[in-house]
N, C-alpha and C positions, 0 to 999 in steps of 0.2 A: 299252308301247313295246318291252319285252323280247320279247314274243310276236312283234311285227312283225319285229324284227331276226332272231330265230331262224327265222322263216318265210323271210326273204330269204336267209339263209345256206343253208337247206335247198334253196332253188330255185337256188342258185349265184349269187345276186346279190352284187355287191361294190361297195364305195364307190369313187368316182373315184380317191382316193389309192391304194387297194390295187391298182386296175387299172393305175395308172401304175407302181407298184413291181414289178408282176409282169412288166412288159415287159423284154425283154432290153436290154443296154446299147445295141445298135445301134438297136433299135426305139424306145427312149426318146428317142434323139436324132434320130428321123426326123421330118422336117417334111412338112406337106401338099404335095401336088403343086400345080403351077401351075394345073392344071385345077380342082382342088378349091377352090383359093383364088379362082379366077376365078368359079366358080359361086357362091361365097359372096358375092363382091363384086358380082356381077351382079344379085343380088336387089335389087329396087327398095326403097330406104329413104330416109327423110328424116333427114338428119344431125342436125338439131336434135331430132327425135323420138327418134333413137337415143341421143343424148346424155342426154336426159331419162330414158330407160329406164336407162341405165348409172348415172346419178346416183341413181335410185331404189333401186339395190341397197344393201342394208344394209352398213354398214362392217365388220361382223364377218367378212364373207366375204373381206375383204382383210387380215385380222389376221395370220395366219402359215400356214405350210405344214401344221402339225399340226392345223389346224382340221377337225373332223369335221362335214361338212355334213349328212350323213344324220342323225346323232344330234341335230344342232341343229334340223333341220326336224321330226323326229319329236317332239321335246320341245315344239315350239310347237303341235302339234296340240291342238285343244280337247278337252275331255273327251267332248263329244258330237259325233261326226263327222257332217258333212253332205256328201253326195256332190257336190252342186252347188258348195258352197264349196270343196271340195277340188279339183274340176276347174278352177274359176276360179283358184284359187291356183296350180295346176299350169301353167295356160296363162300366167299371169304369169311364173312361173319360166322357162318355155321362152322367152318373149319376152326376158327378161333374158339368158338363155344365148345366144340368137341374136344379141342386140345385142353381147354380149361377144365372141362368135366372129367376128362381122363386124368388130369393132374390131381384134381380134388379126390377122385376115387382112389387113386394110388395112396394119397396121404391118409384117407380114412381107413383103408385096409391096414395101413402101417400102424395106426393108433388104436385099432379095434380092441386088443387085449386090455389096454389101460382103461378104455371106456367101460368095458364090462366090469372091471374091478371097482371103478368109482361108482358105478350104478349100484352095485351090491352094498357098498358102504352107505350110500344115501338111504337105501331101503332099511338098513339096520338102524340108522339114526332116526328115521321116521317112527320105527317101533318104540325106541327109547323115549321119544317125545310124548307119544301117546300114553306111556306109563307115567311119566312125570305129571301129565295133566290130571291123571286120576288121583295121584298123591296130593296134589295142590287142592283139588276139590274137597278131598276128605279133611285136610288140615283146616281149610276155611270153615268147614262145617263145625269142626270141634272148637275152633276159636270163637265162633259166634255163640256156641253154647256157653263157653267160659265168660264171655262178655256179659251175656244176659244174666248169668248166675252170680258173679262175684265182682269183676273189675269195674264195671260201670258205676256201681254204688260207692265203692271205696274211693275211686278217683274223683268222684263228684264231691265227696267230703273234703278231700285234699284241695280240690280246686276252689271250693267255697272258703276254706281257711286261708288260702293264699290271697283270694280276692278280698277277704276281711282285713288281712294285714296291709294290703295295698291301699284299701280305703282308709285305714287308720293313719297310715303315712300321709295319704293325701289330705286328710282332715288336719293333721299337724302342719302340713305345708300351707294349707289354706289359712289356718290361724296365723301362721308367721307372715304370710302375704298380707292378711288383714292388718296385722300390727305394722308392717312396713307402710301400708297405705296411710295409716294414721300418724306416721312419724313426722310429717311436715308440720303438724300442729305443735308437737313437742319441740321441734327444732326452732320454730318461731318464738316460743316462750323462752327458750334458752338464749336465743339471740337478744331478746328484749332484756333479759337479766344479765346480758354481757358475759354469759358463761360460754366463751368461745371454745375453750378446750373440750368441754363436755359436748357441745354441739358438733364439733368436728369428730370427736370420738364416736358419737352416736351415728353420725352420717357415714363414717368409714365402716362401722359395724354393719349398718344397713346395706351398704354397697357390697360388703363381703357376703351377707346373707342373700342378696339379690343375685349375685353371681352363682350361688348354689341352685337357685330356682330359675335360672335363665331359660330352661326348656319350656316354661309356661309363657304363653303369648302375652299375658298381662304384665309380666315382669319386665319385659323390654321397655315398655312405656315408663314403668316405675324406675327403672335404672337410669333412664335419661333424665327423669325428674330429680332423682337424687344427685345426679351430676350437676344439674342446674342449681340445685340447692347448695351444693358444695361451692360452686363458683360464686353464688350469692354470699355465702359465709365469708369467702375470701375477700369479696368487695367490702363487706361490712368490717372485716378484720383490717383491711387497709385504711378504712375511715377511722377506726379505733386507733390504729397506729399513728395516724396524722394528728390525733388529739394530744398525743404525748408531747408534741413539739412546743406547745404553749403552756401546758399544765401537767407536769409529770406526776403520775400517781403510781406508787409502787405496786399495789395490788392489781391495778388495771394493766400495767405494763407486764407484770408477771403472767397474767392470763393470756395476753397477746403473744408473748414469747412461747408459752406452752403450746398455744394453738399452732403457731408456725412450726414448732418442733414436731408436732403430730403430723403436720402436712409434709414435713421433710423439706421445708423452704426457709431454713434459718438464714442462709446467705441472701436469698431473695428479699427476705424481710429487712435485712440490714441495708440493702441497696435501696429499697423503697423508703426506709426511714430517712436516709440522707436526702433523697429527693424531696420528701415532705419537709424536712428542715429548711432546705433551700427555698421551697415554695412558701413556707411559713414566714421566712425573713422577708421575702418580697411582698407577700400579702399584708403582713403586719405594718411595715413602714408605709406602704401605699395607703392603707386605711387610716393610719394615724394622721398622715399629712393631708389626705383628702378631707378628713373630718375638720381640721383646722381651716383649710382653704374654703370649704363650704360655709363654715361658721362665720368666717370673716367676710365672705361674699354676701351673706345675708339673704340668699335665695336658694331655691331648690333646683337650680339649673343643673342638668346632668352633663353639661359639656366637660366638666372637670374630670368625670369618671373615664372619659375617653382619652385623656391626656397621658403621655408617658410620665413616669415618676420624675425624671429629670426636669421636664417642663412644669410639672406640678409644684416642684420645690421653689420655682421662681415666683409663684403666686403667694408665698407666705409673707405676711406683713411683718413689720418690725415689732409690733406689739405682741404678736402671737409666736414670734420666732423662738423665744426662750421656753415658754410652756410646751410648745410643740417638740423642741429638742429634748426636753426632759422626758416627755411622754414617749418619744421615739426611743430614747435610751432605755427607759424602763421596760418597754415592750421587747426590745432586743435582749435586754438582760434576762427576761423570762425565758426566751428561746434558748439562750446560751446556758442558763441554769438547768433547763430541762435536759440539754445535751450532756451537761456535767453530771447530772444525777443518773442519766442513762448509762454513762460510762461507769459510774460507781456501782450501779446495779449489776452490770456485767462482771466487774471485778469481783464483787462479793460472791456471785453465783459461780464464777469460774473457780474460785477457791473451794466452794462447797462441792462442786462437781469433781474437782481434782481429789478432794478428800474421800469422796464416795468411790472413785475409781481405785484409789490406792487400797481401800479396804476390801473391795470386791473386783477382781480383775478377770472375771470369768469370760465375759463377752469381749474378746480382743478386737474383733472387727468393728463392733459398735463403739468401743472405746476410741479406736483410731479415727472413726468418722466424727465423733463428738470433739475429739482433740483438734481435728482439722477445722471444724466449724468454729470452735472457740478461737483458734489462731486467726482464722479469716475475719471474724467479728472484731477481734482486738486490733488487727491491722487496719481494718476499715474505719473503726472509730478513731484511731490515732491519726489516720490520714484525713479524716473528716474534720478534725479540729481546725487545722489551718484553712481548709476550704470554707468552712462556715464563718470563721473569723474574717476571711478575705471578703466574703459576701457582706458581712456586717460593716467592714471598713468602707467598702465601695458605696453602700447605701448612705452611710453617715457622711462620707466625703461629698457625695452628690448634694446632700442637704446643706452641708456647711458652705459649699461654694455657690449655692443657689442664691444667696443673698449677700449684698455688700454690707459688711459690718463696720466700715470705717467711720460711720456716724453714730455708732452705738455709744451709750454711756459707759464709763469705765467699769462700774460695778456689773453692768449687764455683760460687757465683753469678758470680764473676769469670770463671770458665771459660765459663759460659753466655754472658756478655756478650762475652767474647773471640771465641768461635765465631760469635756473631751479628754482631759487628763485622766479622769477616773475611768473613762471607757478604755483608754489605752492601758491603764493598770489592769482592768478586767481582761483585756486581750493578752497581756503578759502572763497573767495567772492562768488564763484559759489554755493557751497553746505555746507560751514562751515567745510570742511574737513581739518585735519592737515597734510594730504598727507604723511601718514606713509610709503607708498610704495616708493614714490619718495625720501623721506628723507633717507630711509635706503639705497636705491641704490646710491644716491649721496654721502651719508656718506661713503659707502665702497670705492667709487672712490676717495673721498676727503682724507680719511685717507691714502689710498695707495699712492696717489699723494703727500700728504703733508709730509709723512715720507721721501720719496725720496727728495722732495724739501728742507725740513728742513735739512736733512743730508748734502746736497750740500751747503746750506747757511752757516751751521756751519763750513764747511771746508773753504768756502770763507772768513768767519769772522776770522778764524785762520790765513789765508794767509794775510788778511788786517792787523791784529794785529802784525804779525811778520814783516811786511814791513812798519808799521806805524812809522814815525819819530816823532810823537807827536808834530807836528807843529800846530799852531792855524789856524783854518779854519775861515776866516773872514766872518761874517754874519752881517746883519743889526741888530740894537738894537731892532727893532720891530719884530724880527724873532719870528714866531710861527709855530708849527708843522702843524697847520691847513692850512698854506700856501703851504705845500707840496702837490703834486698831489695825493700821496697815502692816504691822509687824507681828500680829498674833500668829500668823502662819508658821513663824520660826519656832515657836514653842510647841506647836501642834503638828509639826512635820514628821514626827515620829510615827504617827498612825497613818498607814497607807490607805485605810478604808474610807476615810472621810475627807471631804474637801477642805482645803486650808481655811476657807472662810466659814465653814459650817461644822467644823469638827467639835464634838462634845468634849467636855473636860475629862471624862473618864475614858481615855483612849485604850483600845485593846492592844494586846501584844502584837508586835510586828510579825510574829510567826503565824498568826491566824489570817488566812486569806479571805477575800470577799466572799468566795463561794462557800467557805466553811461558816462564815459569820451569818450569811443570809440564806443558807441552804434550807432552813425550815420556815422561812417567812421574812418579810421585809424586803426593801429594795434600796440599794445604795444610791439610787438616783432620785430619791424623794426630796422635794424642795422643802428646805427648812426655813423658817422665818428668821430674818436677820434681827439681831438684837445688839446693834452697835453701841447703843447707849449703855447697855449693861456690861458689854464686853470691854469697853474702853475705860481705863482708869482716868480720873481727873488729875491731870499732870500740872495744872496751873496752881500757883500759890497766890493767896489773897493779898499779902502785903510784903512779900519777899521772905516771910517765914511761914512754915507750915502750921505753926500754932504759937500761942503766946508762951507756952511752956518751953518750946524749943528755942524761942528767942532768949528766954532767961538762961536756959542751960548752955546756950552758945557762949555766954560770957563766963559761966561758972566752970565749964569743962575745957576752956581754951588753953589751960596750962598743960594739959595732957599731950603727950607726943604721939598718941595712938592714931589720931586722925590726920597726921601730917604725912604726906607722901615722902618716900625715901629721898627722892631727888630734891625736894624742898629743904631737907635737912642738911643738904650739902652746903658748903660755904659759898661755892660759886659753880654755876653750871654753864658750860660752854654751849652756846647756841648752835654751833655747827656740829659738834660731836656728841653733846649730851653728857660728856665726862666732866668730873669735878677734879680740880687739882688736889694733890695729896697734901692736905693741910688740916690739922686738928682744929675743931671748933668747940668752944666751951658750951656747956648747957645754958649758961646765962645768955650767950650770944644767940643761941637758937630761940630761947624764950623771947628775947627782945625783938628778934626778927619776926616771930609769930605775932607779937603784940603790934609791931609796926604794920605787918600785913593785915592784922585784924582791924587796925584803925582805918586801913584803906578799903576794907570790904567787910560787910557785916555777916553775910551768910556765904558759905562755900557752895553756892548754887551755880549751875551752868549759865554761861552768858550766851544768850541767843536772842534772835529777833523773830517776829512773826514770819518773815521771809525764810529764815533758817528752818523754822518748823515746817513751812510749806515744802521746802526742798526735801527735808527728811521724809515727809509724808509721800512725796513723789517718788523718792528712792524706794520706800516701802512698797508702793504700788508697782513700780517697775520690777522689784524683786519678786513680788507676788506673781506677776505675770511670767517672769523668768522661771520661777520655781515650778509653775504649772506646765510651762512649755519650754523644756530645756533646749530644743533645736534652735531657738532664736536667742539663746543666752548671750551670744556674742553681740548681736544687735542691741539687746537691752543694756548690756554693760557698757557698750559704746555710747549709748544715749545717756546713761547714768553719768558717765565720765564727762559728757558735755554739760550736764547740770552743774557739776562741781567746777568745771573749767569756767563756765560763764559767771558763777558766783565769785570765784577767785579773781577773774579778770575785772569784774565790777568793783570789788573791794580795792583792787590795785588802782583802777582808773579813778575812783572817787577819792581815795585817801593816800595813795602811795606815789602817784606820778606828779612830780613837780620839778620842772627843769632847773629852777633856781637853786633848789636844795638837794636834788637827787645826786648822789655820788655813785660812781661805778664800784666803788669799794664796798658799798652797803649791800647792793643786790648781788647775790651770788650768780655765777655763770649759769647754774642750773635753773635758777628762778628766771633769769632773763630769757634763757632758751625756752622755758615753759610758756612764758608770756608771749613770746614771738610766735610759738606754735599755735597757741590759742587764737591769737589775732589773725593768723593766716588761714586757719582751718574753720573757725567758727564765727568770727566777727565780720559783718558786712560794713566795710568802711565807705562804700560808695553812697553818695547822697541820693542820686536819682538813677534810675535804670537807663542804660544806653540803648536806644531803639535799634541801633545797628549791631548790637552785640550778638554773638553767636548763641545758638540754642544751648550748647554745653555750658557757656558762661551763665546763662539764665538759670540752668539747672543747679549749677554750683552756688549761685546766689540764693536760690530757693532754700538750700540747706543751711544758710548762714542767718545770723541774727544781728540786727543793728546794735552798735555799741550803746550801752545804757548811759543816761545822764543823771547826775546827782540832783536830788530834789532841791528846789530853791528854799525849802523850809530848813535845810541843814546849813548852819552857819559855821564856817571854818576859819573866820577871820578875827574872832573876838579873843583878845589877849587874856581877859579875865577868865574865860572858859578854856584857857590853854589851847586855843585854836581848834576847837571841836574835839578835844581829847576824849570826852565821854562817847561821842559818836564813833570816833576812831577805835576806841577800845571795844565797843559793842560790835562794830563791823569786823575788826580783825579777830577778836576772840571767838566770835560766832563762826568765823571761817575755820579757826583752829578746832573748835568743837565739832564742826561738820567733818573735818578731816579725821578727827578721832573716831567718829561714827563710821566713816568709811574704813578705817583701820579695823574696827570691830567687825565689820561685815566682810572683810577680805577672805576669811576661810570659807564663808558661805558662797561667795562669788567664785572663788577658786574651785570649789567642789563641782559647780555646774558649768564652768567654762570649758569649752572643747580644748583638748590637749594642744591642737595646732594653734590655738589663739591665746594660749596662756602667756606667751611673751608680751602681748599687748597689755594684759592685766598687770604683769610685773612692771612693765615700763610706766604704766599709769601711776602705780603706787610709788615707785622709786623716783620718778621725775616730776610728778604733779602733786599727789596727796602729801608727800613728805615735805614739799616746799611751802606748805601753808604757814607753818610757824616762821619761816624765813621772811615772810611778808611783814612781820612786825618791825624789822629794822628800818626799811625805807619809810614805813608809815609813821613810826614814832620819831624817826630822825627829823621829819619836818617840824614836829612839835618842839623837839629839843633845840632845833636851829632857831626857832622863833621865840622860845620862852625866855632865853637869856640874851641880853644886849651885848653881844660880843664886840660890836663896832665901838661902842662907848668904852669898853675896856681897853681896846687898842689905842684910843685917843688918850686915855688916862696914862697908859704905859709910855706913850710918846713924850709926855711932859716930865718924865722922871729923868734925873741926871744919874748916869751910870759910871761916869769917870771920877767917882769920889776917891779921895785919898785916905779916908779913914773907914774902918770897919764899923758899919751901922748896927745898932741894936734894935731899931724900930723898923717894922715893915712898912711898905708904901701903902698909900690910901687906895690904890686900885684893887688891892687884895680885899679890903673891906667892902668895896663896891661890888666886887664879884661875889663875895659871900652873901651880901644882901640880895643879890639877884637869885642866888640859890635858895635862900630862905623864903623869898617871895614865891619861887617856883614850888617849894615844898608846901607852902600854905595853899596855893592854888590847886596843887595836886590833891591835898586833903579835902578841899572843897569839892573837887570833881568826884572824889571817892565816895562822897555822901550821896551822889546821884547814881553812880555806877561802881560796882565792885571792880577794883583794879587788882588783878592777880599779881602775885609776887614776881613772876617772870616779866610782866609788863612794866612794873615799877622799876625793876632792875635794868631793863633795856632803856627806859627813859633816863634814869640816872646815869647809866653808862654812856649814853649818847651825849648828855649835857656835860658830863665830866670830860669825856673825850674831846668834845668841841672846845671846852674851856682850856684844857691842856694844850691843844693844838693852837689855840689863840695865844696862849702864853708864849709858846715857841715862836709864833709869828711876830708877837710883840718884841721878844728878845732879838729876833732877827732884824728888826727895824732899827736897832740901836746903832748909832754912828761911831760912838766912842765908848769904850768900856775899860775899866781898870780891873785889877785882881779883886779890889775891894768891891767894885760894882758886881762882879760875878758872885761874890759872897753874899751881896745884898739880894741878888736874884734867888740864890738858894734859900736865904732867910724868908723871902716873900713866899716861895713855893712851899716851904715847910709849914709856914703859918696857914697857908691855904689848905694844905693837906690835913693839918690838925683840926681845923674848924670843920672841914668837909666831912671828916670821919664821924663827927657827932651828928651830922644830918642824914647820913646814909649808912646802910649796913653792907654795902658792896665791898667786898675784899677779893683780891687786891684792887687798888684804885686803878682804873683803866688809864693807860698811857702815862703812868707815873714815871716809868723808866725813860719814856720818850722825852720828857722835859729834863729830867736829871742828867741823862746822857748828853743832851745838847749843851747844858750849862757847863758840865765838867769837861767837855771837849775843848774849852778855852785854854785849859792848862796843858794840853798835849804838846809835845815837841813836834818838830817838822816831820820827822820820819813817822812818828806815831800818828800824826794827824793825817798823813797821806793814806796810811793803812785804814784809819778810822773812816775816812771819806769813802773809800772803796767798799767798806763793809756795811755802812749805814746808808742805804739808798732810800730809806723811808722819808728822808728829809728832802725838801725841794731844792732846786739849784740856787734859788735866791737865798735860802737859809744857809746853805753851805758856803756860798760866796761871801755873805755877810760875816760868817764866822771867820773866814780867812782874812778879810779886810780888817776886822776889829783886832785881830791878833798881830797885825802888821805893826812893827815898831816896838812891841813888847818883847816877844821871843821868836818872831819870824821876820826875816829880812825880805827885801823885794824879790830877790832871786827865788827864794823859797815860795814867796807868794805866787809868782808866775807859774812855778811848777805845780802848786796845789790847784790853782785856777785851771790849768791845763788838764789835770786829773778830773776836776769837776766837769769840764767840758766833754771829756771822753765818756764820762758816765751819762751825761745828758744827751749825747748824740743819738744813741739807739732809741731814745724816747721820742725823738722827732720823727 
C-alpha cells in the first residue's frame, strides 16, 4: 500500500481532502454554477434507485472530516488483485459518487434563493462596517487633540494631589509605626514601676493600632512582638499576684486586679491566686522547717532540701521545736492574714462597684458581666477559706506529729498547746472551722504526753505524802488559788487573742477578732518573755500573820460578827446535812463561842501543807492544759480526780484507818464506797509483780500507784500531843480545803466537760469531793477514843453500890474522875491549838466524839450493874446531871450528844411490863447485853419471872436478824 501511495505522490495525485485544503479561501467557498447543477440534475435517475445507492454507502464515509478515503480503500484491497474486480468496485464507487453529487446538487438548487438573500445582507453589513471605521478614526483624532490641549494637564494636577494625600497618610502611618516600634522601651519602664494596668492598656492600644496597619509587612513582626510582650506582662502579673500571698499591699493588689480586669481575666486571676496561696503555704512551711533543720545540723549539706516535708519534720530537735513552731505559725498567720485582707479588699470594692452601677446603669451587658465576675470571685474566695485552712492544718499536723513530745517539760508542752490553741482560734475566726485535724493531732500528743506526765506526778505525790510531816504551811488569810501562777489563766480567759500564760493585763474586748486586732501589724504568735515572779503574788505569811498590825487588829475586832460565817453562828451544825436545829442562841453565847474558837486558833488562815499546795498547783497545770485543749478535757479531769482520790486515800490510810477504834457507824456508806473504789481503781496493793501475769494485768498495774506509807517522823502515839492531833488536823483540814477548791473549780470544769461525760464529773463531786469533810469523824474518833480513859471509868462504876435504900444527895466519885479527864483533854486541846489552828467544826467533832463515847460508857457501866433499887436509879440520874452541868461549862456544844441515850436508859427502869416490851422494840440502839441487864435488874421489883421470860424472848427476836 505504501508503494501505491508513493506512486500517487510521484504522479502528483492528491486525496480529495488535500485538494480541498489547497484551494484558496474564495475557491473553497465557490459553489457550482447553475448550469453545472442543472446538468447534474438533468441526468435521468430513479429517485428510489438513487436512494438505495446512497444507503449502500458505508457509514465510515460519513464519520468525520479527517477520514482518509484513499487510505481506507487501499487497505481494503485484497492481497491478490484482480483487475476485473477492481474495475467493478471502481464502477460501484463512481455510481455512489454520482448519486451523492446528484443529491447534493438537488439540495443546493433547493436552497439557492436563501443563499442569494444572505449574500446580499452580508454585502450590506460590509458597507456599514467600513463607515463605522471611518467614524472611529475621526473620533480618535479629535480625542487626541483634546488630550493634548486640556485633559492631560488637569488630570496630572489631580493625580499629583492624590499622590500627595497618599504620601501624607503614609507619613502619618510611618510615624505611628515608629512609635509602635519604640513602645517596648516604655512598656519595660512601666513594668519596672509595677504600673501593670498602664502597661496592659498601652499594649492593647498598640495591638489595636497594629491591626490597623497590618497591610504593612513590618507590622506583622511588630504584632507578634506585642503579643509576646503581652504574654510577658501576664507572667510578671502572675509573679506580682504571688507576692500578695505573704505580704498584702492594697495599692499593689489594686493595680494587679485592674490589670487582670483589662485583660478580661478576672476569674483566671482568682484561680491563679488560690493556686499561689496553696503554693505559698507549702513553700513557707518547708523553708521555715528547713532553716531550723540546717541550723541544728550545723553544716551546709543539701541533702535536707531533697527530703519531703514530712520527713524533714522528723529532723527537728527538741531544743528547736518550740521556736520553729512559733515561726511556722507566724509565717502561716501572714499567709492567712493576706487572704483575709484580700477578701476585705473585694468586699469593699464590690460595694463601690455596686454603688457605681446603681447610679449609672447604661451599659447593661457590661454590668451583667461584672456582676457575674463579682459573684464568681466571692464564691471562689469563700470556698478557698476552708481549703487554705485545711492546707494549714495538714502542714501543722505533720509538724506536731513529727516529734515525740512525751519528754517535754510542762511549760514547753503548755506553750505548744497554747500556740496550737491560738492557731485553732485563728482557724475558727478564719472560716468557722472547728479544726478537727489539729484537734485530733494535738489530742494524740496530749494524751500521750499527759499519761506520762500524770504517772510521774502521781509518783511525786506519793513521795511527797510519804515524806510529809504534816506541818502547817503558813499562808496569808487572804490566800486564794487565783493568786497562784498556775491559775492566772482563769482571770485572763476572757481575752481570746492572747495565750493564757502570756496575756497582757489590758485585755481587749471579746468582740475584736485576731484578724481585726493584728490587721495593720503585729503577730499573735510572737513569743513573749515569761515573768512568773512578777505575775505570782507572794501567798506565804512570815509568822502566821500578814503583818503586826493585823495581829493586833485580830484581837480588837474579834467581837464583831461580820467576819463569822453564817453556819458558824448556828448553835449546832449537822455534819451530814449541814442544817442547824431550830433553836435560838443568845448573842453572849455566840461571843463566847467565838472567843473559845479564837483561843483555839489565832488567825483564820487556810490550813494546808506543802503537799496540798503542790496538788493545787498540779490541778492548775492540768486545768491550764485542759483549757487550751478542750478535746482531752475528760482525760484531764479524770487524772485530776485521781490526784484528789490519792490524797483522800492517803489521809484516810495515815490517820483514819484503825481496826481497834474504827466503827461502822462513823464512816458513812458513801465514804466507805468511795474508799473501796479508790483502792480498787488506783491503789496497787501487790508487793511484787507476778512474772506469769497477763499483759492486761500488767497494763492495769501500770495505771495504779502503790499505797503510801506514813513518814516515821510523824508520831501518833503520844498522849500529851493528843495522839498526833496537830498532824491529824493539818491533814484532814488540808483535805477539806482541797475539796473546797475543787468545789470552786466545778463550774469551770463543767463548762469544758463534754456533755456525754458530765455524769462522771457529777458523780465525782457527789461521791468523792463531798465526802472529804466526812473523813473528820473516823480520824478524830481515834483521838477521842484514846484521849479519855473510858476503861478506868468502867472500873470505878463497877465499885459503886446501886441497891441503896436511901436517896443520895452526893454524886459518885467516877463523875469527878470523868470530868477530870475532860478537863485534861481540854487543856491538851488548848496546847495543840497553840501549834495549829483548830477550826470550830473540828473542836466540835472532837468534843462530840468524846462526849458520845463517855455517855455510851456510862450506859455500858449502868448495864453492868447486878442489883439496883429505885434509889440507885435516882443516884444514876444525879450522877448524870452532875456530869452534864460540869460538862456544859467546858464546851459550847448544844445539845449534848447522846444525852437522851443515857436518860432514856435510866428511866426505862421504871417502866411496867407492857410498856417495857414496847420500849424494847422501839429502842434498838441499845445492845442485847444492855437490854438483857435492864430486864434482869427489874426482876423482883416490878417484873416477875414470867414477864422476864417474855421480855428476854422479845430481846432475842430483835437480836436474831443482826446475826
